[in-house]
N, C-alpha and C positions, 0 to 999 in steps of 0.2 A: 666599600659599598659595591656589591657586585651588580653588573648590568643584567644578569640572568634572573632578575627578580620575578618576571612575569609568570613562570610556571608555578611559583610558590604562592601566588596571590589567591585568596579565596574566590571561588567561582560562584555565579548566581545559582539558585536552587534549580535542580534538574526537573523536579516535580512541579506541577501547577501550584501557584501560590493560593493561599487562602485569603482572598481579598476582603473578606468580611471581618478580618482581625485588625482593629485599629492599632493595637500594640505592635503588630508586624510592620505596619506602615511607619511608625515612629522609629523603629530600630533597623529598618531595611538597609542592607549594605554596610551595617556597622562593622562587621569583621574586616571588610575590605578597607574601610576608612582607617581602622586601627593599624592594619598591616602597612599600608602605604605611609601613614603618619609616622610610624616608627622608623621606616626606611628613610624618609626625608629628614627625620630628626638627627640623622648621623652626619649632618653637615659639618664640614671642617671649619671651625671658628677661628683658626689661627690666622695670623696676618698674611696678606698676599705676598707670595715669594717674588713677584715681579719687581716690587719696590726694592727689595734687598739686592736683586741682580743689578738693577740700574745704579744703586749706590756704589756697588763694587766697580761697575764700569766707569763711574765718575773718578774713582781712584786711578783707573787706567788712563783716563783723560789727563789727570794731573801728572801722571808719570810721563806721558808723551810730551809734556811741556817742559820737561827738565832741561832739554837742550835748546829751549826757546825762551831765554830770560826776557827778551823784549816783549813777548806776548804777556808774560806774567806782569811786567811793569805796567803795560797798558791796562790790563784788567784790574790792577790794584788802584788805579786812579791817583790823582795828585795827593789827596789826603792820606791814602793808604801808603804811598811811598814815603811821605813825611813821617808816618808812624812806624815805618819799617815792615809793613805787612808784605811788601813784595819780596823782601829777603826771607821772611818766614815761609811764604808760599814757595819760593825757589828751593829752600831747604827741604820742605815736605815733598816737593816734586822729585827731587834727587833721591830721597829716601825710598819713595814708592817705585821709582825707576829701577833702583837696585834690588827691589823685592818683587819685580814684575811677575816672576814665576809663581810666587806665593799668592799674589793678587789674582792671577788667572786661575789658580787652583780653587780659590774661594769662589770666584765667579762660576766656575764649572759646577761646584757643589750647589750653589744657588740655582743654577739652571736645571740641575737634576731634581732638586726639591720642587721647583716650579713645574717641571714635567709631571712629576708624581701627583702634584696638586691638580693639574689639568686633567689627568686621568680620572681623578675623583670627581671633578666637575662633570665629565662625560657620563660617569656612572650615575650621578644624581639626576642628570637630565633623562637618562634611560629609565631610571626608577619612576620619575614623574610621568613620562610618556606611557610606561606600562600601567601605571595607576589610572591614567585617563582611559586607556583602551579597556581595562577591566571594568571601570565604572560605567562606561558606555554600554557594556554587555549587561550589567546589572539593571541599568535604566531600561534597556530594550526588552528585558524579560518581564516588565510590568505592563499589565493591561489595566488602566485606571477604570474603576467602577463608574457607572453612569453619574453625571454631574448632578448637583443639587442636593447632595447628601453630605452629612458631616464626614462620613467615611471617605467619600470622593475628595473632599477638601483636605483631609489628612494625607491621603496619598499624593495629591497635587503639591501640597507644601513640601513633602519629603522629596519628591522628584525635583522640584525647583531648587531645593537645597543641594541635592546631589549634582545638579547641573552647574551650580555656582562653584562647588568644590572642584569639579572637572575643569572649569575655566581657570581657577586659581592654580591648579596643577599644570595646565598648559602654559600659563605665564611663568611659573617657576622653571619649567623645562627650558623655555626660551631664554630666561635669564642665565641659567647655567651654561647653555650653549654659547651665549654671547661672551661670558667670562672665559670660556674655553678658547673661543676664537681670538679674543684679545691677547690672552696669554700665549697662544701659538704664534701670533705675530711678533710678540716680544722675543720669543725664542728664536724665530727665524732671523730677526735682526741681530741678535747676539751671535748666532752661528756665523752670520755673514762677517761680523766684526772679527770673530775669533779665527775663522778658517780662511778668510780672504783678505780683509783689510789690514789686520795686524801683520800677517806675513809680508804683505806688500810694503808696508811701512818699514818693517825691519830690514827688508832687502834694500830699500832705497836709502835708509840711514847707514847701512853698512857701506854702500857705494859712496855715500858722501864722505864718510870717514876715510875711505881708502883713496878716493880720487879727488875729493873736494871740488867736484865739477858742478857748474850751475844747473845743468840738466838734472843731475841726481838730487840736488837740493830742492829743485822744483817738484820732482816726483815725490820726495819725502813729505813736502808741505801739502801736496795734493792728497796723498794717502792719509795724512793726519786730518785734513779737513773732511774727508769722507767718513772717517771714524767719528768725528765730532757731529757730523750731520746725522748719522745713524743713531747716536746717543740722544741727540735732541729729539728725534722722532720717537724714541722709546719713552723719553720723559713725557712727551705730549700724549702718548697712549695711556699713561697712568693718570692723566688729569680727569 
């Protein structure tokens, strides 16, 4: 859906309207309503890519816990440990840790899909905004006949209807912009995890393995906690 829809939209009649025609009142601005309606019908009905991105980041969270079996045991609870769920979770974490590169590639793909979807959200908002602006021009081009006649009532009903359509399009544009804003926040958090927090965690983990120092261990744990906090914020955004 291209954002340059405005130039293609039907414009109001340049010549003075024949206000004595009741049929003209009933169909006034119909070409514009059809054009904008078709543009807005191109909504992407596919599932939101943000949820897929967060699910992949949860795999990263599991992978980060591969070297922290105590955390996995605590998260499993007493019953889970009796049932061996902590061992299953540990094995899954180790598998994901060994496949971290693949997991990150999948997350990158989901992030790209989400960005493309957000671009579409922006185009839909632009289409609705363009429709509102064009419809306002059509409404402004009408001079309603003197009140008290059936013809005047017909034009008044039509203009009231067009005003309601314009209000609906304004609301739709606002909703698309809100979805775009929420998605952009998810992407910003993902990029922070991908480009800042994960490298910091890897560096601290490498130092731990090389030196086994308490300070390095603390830094690794802190980096992991920051990643988990970002992920929790992303989950909250999807609610």
